[in-house]
N, C-alpha and C positions, 0 to 999 in steps of 0.2 A: 370149719369151712373146708370144702373139698379143694384139692390141689389139682388143677388141670395143667397139662403141658401142651399148649396149642401153637404158640409162637416162641421162638428162642428168647424173645424179650420178656416172656412171662417169668423168667428166672433172673435173679441178680447175679453179679459177678461172684459173690460169696456162694451162691447156690451152684454155679458152674463148678467152683473149686470143691464143694462138698460132693458133687456127683463124681468128680475125678477121684476123690479120696475113697468113696464107696466102690467105684469100679476097680480100683487097685486091690481093695479088700476081696472083692468077688473073683478077681483074677487069681488070687492066692488060693481061694476056696470057693469054687463056683457052685458046689452043691450045698445049699442051706435051706432047710425046710420052713422058710418064712411064710410061704403061701399055702401051707397045709390047711385044707378046709375051705380055700377060697377059689372062686371061679373068675376067669378072665375071658372076656369076649373079644375075639379077633375078627374084626369086620373089614375085609379088603374088597372094596368096590372097584379096585383097579389092580392089574397084575403086579406081583412082587415075588421075588425069590428071597434075597438076603434079608430084607426088613422083616418079612413075615416069618421066615424060618428062624431068624435069630431071636425074634420076640418069643416065638413058640418054644424055642430051646431054653431061653431065659426063664419062662414060666415053668417049664418042666423041671429045670434044675432047682427052682425055688419050691418045688413040690405042689404047684397049683394045677388046676384043671382048665382046659381050654374048650370054649365053645365058639361057634361062628362059622364064617365061610371065607373061602379063598377065591370064589368065583361068584360074581353077582348073579349069574344065570341060575345058580342053585338056591337063590333066596326069593322071598316074596316080592322083591323089587320088580321082578319080571311080571308080576300080576298087577303092578301099578301102585304098590305100597309106597308111601312118601317116606323121605328120610326121617321126618318128624316122628312118624309112627314106628318106624323100625327102631330108632334110638329109645323112644319112650318104653317100648316093649322090652328091648334087650337090657335096659338099665334095671329092669325088675329081676332079671335072671343072674346078673353078674356083679362082682365087686369092683370091676374096672373094665373100661372099654378102650381097646387099641384100634384106631381106625385110619384107613387110607381111602381117599376119595378123589376123583378127578376134578372136582369143582373147588376153586379157591373160596375159602370162607366156610366150607362145609363142616370142618372140624370145630370151628368156633361156634357155629350154629348148634352142632351136636352137644357141645359142652353146656350150652344154655338150657337145653332140654333135659339132659341126663341127670339122674339123681346120684350117679356115681362118677368118679373122676374119668376124664377122657384124655388119652394120649394121642396126639396127632402123629400118624406114621406117614404123613405127606398129603398135602391138599393142593392138587394142580401144580401150577408154577409158583405157588406162594411160599410155603414153609416146609421144612423137614427137620424139626428140632432135635429128634433123637439121633439122626445122622450127624448133625453138627456136634453133639456132645461126644459121639464116638470119634469123630474127626479130631476134636480138641484133645481127647484122651490119647489118640495116636500121635498128635503133635507133641504133647507133653512128654510122652514116653520116649520119643525119638530125639527131641531137642532139649529135654530137661527143663524147659521153661515155656511160658506162653507170652513172654515179653520180648520186645526188640527183634521181631522176626520179619523177614522179607518174604512175603507170600505171593506166589505167582498163581493166578487163576486163569485157566486156559480153556477156550471152547465156547460152550453155550452159556453165556453170562446173562442172557435175556430171560430164558425160561428155566434156567437151572436153579431150582429151589434150594439145593444144597449149598450153592454159592451164596445165595442171598442170606441164608441163615448163618453160615460160617462167618461171613463178613461182619454181620451185626454183632456176633458174639466176640470175635477177635478184636473188634474196635473198642472193647471194654478194657483191654490190656495195654501195657505201656508200649508206646512208640512203635506200632506196627507200620510196615510199608506194604502197600498193595500194588502189584503190577497186574493189570487186566489185559488179557490177550484174547481178542475176539474179532471176527469179521464184522463188517458194517451191519449185516442183518441180525447179529446176535449180541450187540453191545449191552453192557450193564445198564439197567433202567436208571433214569436220572435221579429218582428218589433215594437210591442207595449212595450215589455220589454226593448228593446233597447232605445226607447223614454224615458222611466222612468229612466233608468240608466244615460242617457245623462243629465237629469234634476236633478240628485242626489236624486231621490225619492225612499224611501224604499218600497220594495214589497217582499212578501213571497208566495211560492207555496206549496199547500198541496193537499193530496188526500182525506182527511177527515176533518171535522170541528167541530164535537161534543165537543171535548176537549178544543177548543180555542174560541168558540162562545161568551164566556163571555167578550172578549175584543172588540167586535164589536159595532160601533155606527150606522152603516147602514148594513143591510144584503140584498144584491141585488140578489134575486133568478132568475134563467132563465129556460126556457123550453128547453129540448133537442129537436131540430127542425127536425122532421121526413123528412120534404121536402128538407133538405140540404144533406141527405144521399142517395148515389147512391145504396148502398147495404142494404136491409132491415134487414139482419142478424146483421150488425154492429150497426144499430139503436136499435134493440132489446137488444143487449148487454149492452147498456148504458142508456136506456130510464128512468129507475127508480133508477139510481145510488145514487141520493140524494133526500131524502124526509124530509122536515122540519115539525116537529110535535110540538104540543103545549107544551109538557113536556120538550122539549129541551130549551125552553125560560125561564125556572124557575130561572136560575142563571145569566141571562143576565142583562146588564145595564138598568136602568129605562128609559133612553132616546133612547134606540135602537128602530129603526123602520125597518119593513120588507117591501121592495119594490119588485115589479115584473112588467115587461113591459106588461104582460098578452098577450095571453091567457095562463092560467096554464093548466097542464095536471094532473100529480100526485105529482109534486115537492113541493107543499105546501099542507099539509093535511087540510081538511076543519075544523078540530078542532082549527086551528090557527086563523080562521076568527073572532072569538069572542074576541080574545086577543087584549088588547089596543095597543099592539106593532105592530099589523097588519095595514099596511097603503096602501095596493095596490089598494083598490077600491077608496079611496080619491085621490090617485095618478092619477088614470084614469080621475077623475073629474077635477083635476088640468090641465089636457091636454087641456080642452076647453079654460081656461083663458090664458094659455101659448100660444096656437095657435092663439088666438085673438091678443095677444101681437106681435107675429112674423109677422102676416099679416099686422098689423098697422105699424110696424117698416119697413117692406119690401116696403110698398107702401108710406112711408113718411107721414102717416096720423096722427102720434103723434109726 
C-alpha cells in the first residue's frame, strides 16, 4: 500500500518520532544514495523558495533525479489541462510526487488519482505537513523534548497552514500549552480550538504578547499572507500588527527559540537575527534533513 503524506494527521505520534530519528541520521550524513535510479516529480503550482529548493536538495543528496515545474506557466495547465490529467500522466513518469497547490484539498485529490505516493508541500490555507515535521525537529533539537512546552503562535492564525499543522501534531505530546496571538481578522479557526478542547489541552487567546512573552519556550512567528486576502485594504490593516524586536527578548527564558516558516516580511526585525534565541535560518536548514527522512520513509528506503 502506498504511503502518502497529505495531512499531518496521516502520521501517528510514533511516525513523527521515527521521522525525527531519521532526520537526525541524515543530519549526520546527508549524502546517501538511496534514490539512485529513482525519479521524483516536483510540481509547484504556487511560488515557493525554501520548500521547493530544500526538497530538490534532499532529492539530489539522496542521488535521485528531479522532473517537474516551478512555474505553472511553463506547464500544460496553461492550455487547460486538468489537475486530474496532469497527475495521471506524471505518476506514469515518477516514483514519487511532491506537490504544492493553491487549492485546499488538491493534494488529497492528487493522492487518490496517483499511482505513486504523493507528498503535500502545501495546499492553500489547509496543511503543510513537511513544514510541521521540520518545525518539530527544530523544537526537539532546541528543547530536547516535545513534551510540556509553552508554544506561542503569533500573527496569521486564520490562513496560516503551518500553524494549523503544527498545532495538530504538537497536541499529540504531553501537556502542551498554546498561546495564540492574532488580530480579530486573523483568529485561529474554531475547528482547531475544538480539537484542543476535546483533548483537554490548555490554550489562551491574546491580542498582544509583549507582557506575556517571558512564559514562552517557542515563539512561532508567521507572515500575514497578502495572497490570501481578496481585499487589499484588509491586508494593509493587519500586515504590521506584530513586530518582534530584539529588546522584547530581554526577559525571556534562556531556552526560548524563535521559529518562522519564512519568508518573513516585517514581523521579525532584523535586529533579532544576531540574537542566540533566533533559530529560523537553522530551522530552514533542518528542512533538508527532515525532507530526506520523509522521502526515505515514504518510499520504504529506511
